[in-house]
N, C-alpha and C positions, 0 to 999 in steps of 0.2 A: 331722704323721705321723712316727712314730718308726721308725728302721731298726734291725733286730736281726740281727746276723751270727750265725746259730745253728749253723753248722758250716762248717768249711773243711778243705782238705787240700793238702798239697804234692804238688809233683811236677813146620662146627664140630660136633665129634662127641664126645659124652660117652663113648661106648664106647672111643674112642681114648684119652681121658684116663684112664679106668679102667685100661687096659692100661699106660699110662705110669706111673701111680702104683703099680702092682703090681711094677714092675721092681726089682731088688735093688741096682742100681748106685747109689752115693751121689753126691749133688750136692755139688760142691766150692765153697766160698766162701773169699774171701781177705780177711782183716781189715785188712791194711795194704798200702801200696805202690801206686804209680800204675799200673804195668803188671803184671798177674797173671803168675805164673810158669807156664811151659809144663809141663803135666802129662803124663807118659807113661802113656797109657791103652791097655788092650787092646781096648776097645770104642769105636770112633770112628765118629760119624755121617758121612754124605755128603750133600751137597746140590749141585744143579746151578744155576749162575747163569743167569738169564733176562734178557737185555739189554732185551727189549721190556717186560717187567713191572717191571724194576729191582728184582727180588727173587730170592731163592734158594729153590728148591723142594727140600725134603728128600726124598731118594730112598732113603736107608738110615738108619733110625731106631734109635739105641741110647742107653741111659742115661736117667736121671731129669731131666736138665737141661731136657727138653722140657715138663715140667709147668708151667714158668714162662717158656718162651721160644717165640716164634713164634705165628702166627695159624692157626687151623684153618678150612679151607674145603673142604667136600665130602670129608672124611676125608683131606685133604692138609694138610701143614704148610708154611707159607711164612715165610721169615725176612727181616727188614729188613736193610739193609746194616750197621747198627750191631750187630745181633745176630749177623750172620754173621762180622764181624771179631772180635768179642769171643770167640766160640766157637772161631774159628780160632786166636786168640792163646793160649788155654789148652789147645789140643790136643784139643778135643772135636769138631771138625768139619773135614772135608776138603771144600773147595769145588772143584767141577768146572767147567771151561769149557763154555759152552753149545754150542760148535761141535764139539769133538772129545772131550769128557769127560776131558781131561787135567787133573790137579790144578793149580790156580792157586797160584803162589808167594804167600807172605804179603805181599810188597812190592807185588804187584798189587792186593791187596785194600786195602792202605793207600792206594794211589793212587786207587782207586774212591771212597774216603771223602773224600780230600783234594780231589778234583775237585768235590765238592759237587753232583753231578748226579743223586743217588739219594735226594733228600729228607732228607739229613743232612749237615751240615757237620762239619769236624774238631772244632770246639768241642763240638758236640752229642755226638759220639762220646766225647770225653773225659769229659763229664758222665755219660753212660750207663755207661762202663767203671768210673768211680769208684763210682757207686751200686751196681752189680752186685758189685764187689769187696767192698763192705760187707755184702752179703747181701740188699739190697733187691730186690723184684720190680718190674721196669720195663717199661712198654709204650709204644708210640707213642700219643700222644693223638689221638683221632678215628679210630683204627683198632681196632675191637673184636677181642677174642681169638677169639670165635666169634659166629655169628649168634644163638645162644641167649643169649649174654651181653648182647646188645643188648636183648632182650625183658625180661631180668631186671634191667636196669640203666638205667632211663630217667632216673634222678635227675640224674646228672652228665653224661649224654650229651645231654640236652635242649639245644637251641641250638647243637649242633655241626653245622655245615653239611656236613662231609665225609661224614656217615653218614646223612643224612635219608632217602636212597633205600633204605638197607638195612632200615630199620624196617618198610617196607611190603612187603618181599620175603622169601620163605622162604630163597632161595639167590641168590647172584650168581656170575657167571662170573669167571675169573681176571682178565680185563681190567678189570672194575670195581674190583678190589682195587688195581690199579696206579693207577687214577684217584684214589683216596683218597690214595695215597702221593704222587702227582704234585701234588696240590692243596696240600700243605703248604708254607708259606713260612717258612723259618727266620730270615729277616732281621727280621720284625716281632715285636713283643712279644705273644706268645700262648703258650698251653701247648704244649710239645713232647712231654712225657712224663707219663704217669700213674704214680704211685709207690705201692707197697704195702709194708708191713713184711714181714720174713721170716716165712713161714708155710708149714709143711710140709703143711698141709691145703688150700692154695690150689687152686682149680679154675677153669679158664678159662671154663667154662660159667656159673659163678656167682661171680665174683670179689668182688662187693660194691663199695662205694664206696672209692676210693683214699684213702690218708692225705693226699695233697696232689697238686695239679697243678703241674708245674714249667715255668717260663718261662725262656728264655735271654736275658740282657741283653747288648746290644752297645753298648759305650761307656758313656754316662751312664745312671744309673738311670731307670726310667720315670717319667713325670709323674704327679701326683696323679690327674688325670682318667683316665689309662690304667689305673692301679691300681683305681680305683673302678669303672670299666667292667668290668674282669676279675672283680672281686668280685661285681658285680651279675649278670653273665652266668652265673657258676657259683656261685651262692649256696649256701652250706652246705658247699662243698668248699674247704679252705684252699689259698691260692695262695702258692707259693714262687718265688723268683727265684735264678738262678745266673749267675755270671760266671767266665769262663776267661781267664787271662792268664799267659803263659809257663808253661803246664802246671799252674798252680795253679787249682783249682776251689773257688770260694767260694759259699756259699748264704746267702740273705737272706730275711727276712720283714719286712713293713711293718705296723706297728700304729698305730692312731689313738690320740692322746693329747689330753688337755684341759690347756691352759696356764692357770695361775692368773691371775686378774684382778688387775692391779696397782691399788693405791688411788690 
């Protein structure tokens, strides 16, 4: 099995989607750098952190960033902790405390990620931030963008235990969303993100199959049997691996090769 280091770096409502796509605000992407620069924006969204759901509910929606960020449930948008921190870093989101609606300092959101209690470890966030800074569209694996996207996207979602219940339901309440987030285990080798190339026509209701599924490596590379099991389970969708060390995010793919037979 050959290892290819292919990149590295230092350092549900369709009506709602139509509204977002028609907004005139431009989405900002950052081509280089580990930490995106804070942008001074006149239109800043607001979200309220929900400790019980371990997610942020967007309460004031502004800008086109939401066409590729957050999940839609019953015409509401919810953000994972990595989405929340990334948007807060670039100045696109103010996060409000669940208790008194006061803005949370950025250092508090950093701590929420570093604690690792919201389905995302610090290494996962660094990977998310790096991919977003390059313009990729990134979502949590196993957490559909919308209910409609589940019905349109059975190919790579088959075999995903976190969402089996959604497929049989038209809607789910907010608590069921948190159950999917809570079921993610970041320590084992499994897909953590679904990654799409930059696309200004991207729609959450019909995103199509991703370019690849991304797994986070911890320590040594996964064994051959683990890689083969991942490839078998998500047949047809490329599997990529990433490793984070001292702020450096590296991406890998593993290819099968045939060794020549010696005489």
